Every structure is written in C-alpha cells, then in structure tokens.
C-alpha positions as CSV (number, residue, x, y, z in Angstrom):
1,M,54.6,-82.5,-128.8
2,A,57.6,-84.8,-128.6
3,R,60.5,-83.5,-130.6
4,F,63.8,-85.2,-131.5
5,V,66.7,-84.5,-133.8
6,L,69.0,-87.0,-135.4
7,I,72.3,-86.2,-137.3
8,R,74.4,-88.6,-139.2
9,R,77.5,-88.1,-141.3
10,T,78.2,-90.3,-144.2
11,P,80.9,-90.6,-147.0
12,L,78.0,-90.7,-149.5
13,P,77.8,-87.8,-151.9
14,P,74.7,-85.6,-151.2
15,A,72.7,-87.0,-154.3
16,E,73.2,-90.6,-153.1
17,C,72.4,-89.7,-149.5
18,W,69.2,-88.0,-150.7
19,E,68.1,-90.9,-152.8
20,R,68.5,-93.3,-149.9
21,L,66.7,-91.0,-147.4
22,T,63.7,-90.6,-149.8
23,A,63.4,-94.3,-150.7
24,W,60.2,-94.4,-148.7
25,P,59.4,-98.2,-148.7
26,R,62.9,-98.8,-147.2
27,H,61.9,-96.8,-144.1
28,G,59.6,-99.6,-143.1
29,E,62.4,-102.2,-143.0
30,R,63.5,-101.0,-139.6
31,V,60.2,-99.9,-138.0
32,P,58.6,-102.9,-136.2
33,F,55.3,-104.1,-137.7
34,T,55.3,-101.3,-140.2
35,R,55.1,-101.1,-144.0
36,V,55.7,-97.9,-145.9
37,R,54.6,-97.1,-149.4
38,V,53.8,-94.2,-151.6
39,V,50.0,-93.9,-152.1
40,R,49.7,-90.7,-154.1
41,G,52.2,-89.6,-156.7
42,T,55.8,-90.8,-157.0
43,G,57.0,-89.8,-153.6
44,R,59.3,-87.3,-155.3
45,E,57.0,-84.2,-155.6
46,E,55.2,-81.8,-153.3
47,G,51.6,-83.0,-152.7
48,D,52.6,-86.7,-152.9
49,V,51.5,-88.9,-149.9
50,V,53.5,-91.6,-148.2
51,L,51.6,-94.0,-145.9
52,A,53.1,-95.9,-143.0
53,R,50.8,-98.7,-141.9
54,T,51.5,-100.3,-138.6
55,A,49.7,-103.6,-137.8
56,L,50.1,-106.1,-135.0
57,G,47.4,-108.7,-135.2
58,P,44.0,-107.0,-135.2
59,L,45.5,-103.6,-134.0
60,R,46.4,-101.4,-136.9
61,F,46.7,-97.7,-137.7
62,D,47.8,-95.6,-140.7
63,D,50.2,-92.7,-140.6
64,P,49.6,-90.8,-143.9
65,M,52.3,-88.1,-144.5
66,E,52.0,-85.4,-147.2
67,L,55.2,-84.0,-148.8
68,T,54.7,-80.3,-148.3
69,E,58.2,-79.2,-149.3
70,L,60.8,-81.0,-151.5
71,V,64.0,-79.6,-152.7
72,T,66.6,-82.0,-154.1
73,P,70.3,-81.3,-153.3
74,G,72.3,-79.7,-156.0
75,P,75.5,-77.6,-156.5
76,G,75.4,-75.1,-153.7
77,R,72.0,-76.2,-152.5
78,D,71.0,-78.4,-149.6
79,G,68.2,-81.0,-150.0
80,R,65.2,-80.8,-147.7
81,C,61.9,-82.6,-147.5
82,R,59.0,-81.8,-145.1
83,L,56.4,-84.4,-144.4
84,V,53.2,-83.4,-142.5
85,K,51.4,-86.2,-140.7
86,R,47.7,-86.2,-141.7
87,G,46.5,-89.2,-139.7
88,R,44.2,-89.5,-136.8
89,P,46.4,-91.2,-134.1
90,V,49.7,-89.5,-135.1
91,R,50.0,-85.8,-135.8
92,G,53.0,-83.6,-136.4
93,W,55.8,-83.3,-139.0
94,A,59.2,-84.6,-140.0
95,E,61.9,-82.8,-141.9
96,L,64.8,-84.5,-143.7
97,R,67.8,-82.4,-144.8
98,V,71.0,-83.3,-146.6
99,R,74.0,-81.1,-147.0
100,A,77.5,-81.6,-148.4
101,V,80.3,-81.8,-145.7
102,G,83.9,-82.7,-146.1
103,G,83.7,-85.0,-149.1
104,G,80.5,-86.6,-148.0
105,S,77.2,-85.6,-146.5
106,A,75.4,-84.8,-143.3
107,A,71.8,-86.0,-142.9
108,L,69.5,-84.3,-140.4
109,W,66.2,-85.7,-139.3
110,T,64.0,-83.5,-137.2
111,E,60.5,-84.7,-136.1
112,E,57.7,-83.4,-133.9
113,L,54.9,-85.7,-133.1
114,T,51.9,-86.2,-131.0
115,V,50.0,-89.4,-130.4
116,V,46.3,-88.7,-129.7
117,G,45.4,-89.8,-126.2
118,L,49.0,-90.0,-124.9
119,P,49.4,-87.6,-122.0
120,R,51.9,-84.7,-122.5
121,P,54.1,-85.8,-119.6
122,L,55.0,-88.9,-121.7
123,D,56.4,-86.7,-124.5
124,P,60.0,-87.3,-123.3
125,V,59.4,-91.1,-123.5
126,L,57.8,-90.7,-127.0
127,A,60.8,-88.6,-128.1
128,G,63.2,-91.2,-126.8
129,A,61.4,-94.0,-128.7
130,G,61.5,-91.8,-131.8
131,R,65.2,-91.3,-131.5
132,L,65.7,-95.0,-131.1
133,V,63.5,-96.2,-133.9
134,F,64.2,-93.6,-136.4
135,G,67.9,-93.6,-135.6
136,R,67.9,-97.3,-136.7
137,V,66.0,-96.3,-139.8
138,L,68.5,-93.6,-140.6
139,D,71.5,-95.9,-140.0
140,H,69.9,-98.5,-142.2
141,L,69.2,-96.2,-145.0
142,L,72.7,-94.7,-145.0
143,G,74.4,-98.1,-144.7
144,A,76.0,-97.3,-141.3
C-alpha cells in the first residue's frame, strides 16, 4: 500500500476549515479528469457515500468512498473523517483531521491506497503522485 501524509496550516477557524475539507464536489476541481459527488446521503454522516469518477475518453473508473467515521470539530474537540475506498480498482482509506492551532487550524490528510494490478515496488511512485495531486486539492480547498 502506498501511504502519504499532508499537513497544512491555515488562518481559518476549525469550523470553516472543516466545511471546506468536507465540500466533496470541490475535491474534483483539482483532480484531473475527475468529478466528485455525494451519491448516498448528504456527505455529512457516517454511512454516506462519496463517488469520485475519473474518465478520459472511453477509459473510466469509479472510486466510491464510504464515510465510516465523522466527528465535526467543536470546542475542545478535533474534527475527523475517515473514508474507506470500496471500489474495484482503488482500495484503501483516507482520513481528514482538523484541529485548532494558534488562532487558526491545522489540516491533516492521511491516505493509504492500492491500485489493483499495480506492482508493490511502484508504491513510492503512487505515494508521490498522491502527495502531488491531493496536496493541490488541499491547497485549493483551504484557499492557499
């Protein structure tokens, strides 16, 4: 499994940082050839499903992700969201966390993923691509 961790600090208060991180359709604005939408529920509760559909011409695949844990930030409480990838080509999980720091927030994005058929020796390349793509997503969402 490829694993990567991203951390960003922002002057946004935790509630605003959280709202931006969990604005699921906006994630697709920086992932090439990908559209993201909520397909079950509101995208704000455990059990809801977010779908990332990547398509380039006739090649396409879905990456359905189930929200298995969702805690909104509050006074004295960090926010955290865990998404489990339930698709065929992409497996793994992602976890988003938000905590208050120095008048703003810190956002932490941790992800472990496997692409079916991709040899394990390529995991470092996959992790590097994940850091690049999802780092752009995180910067976009937080307005950096």
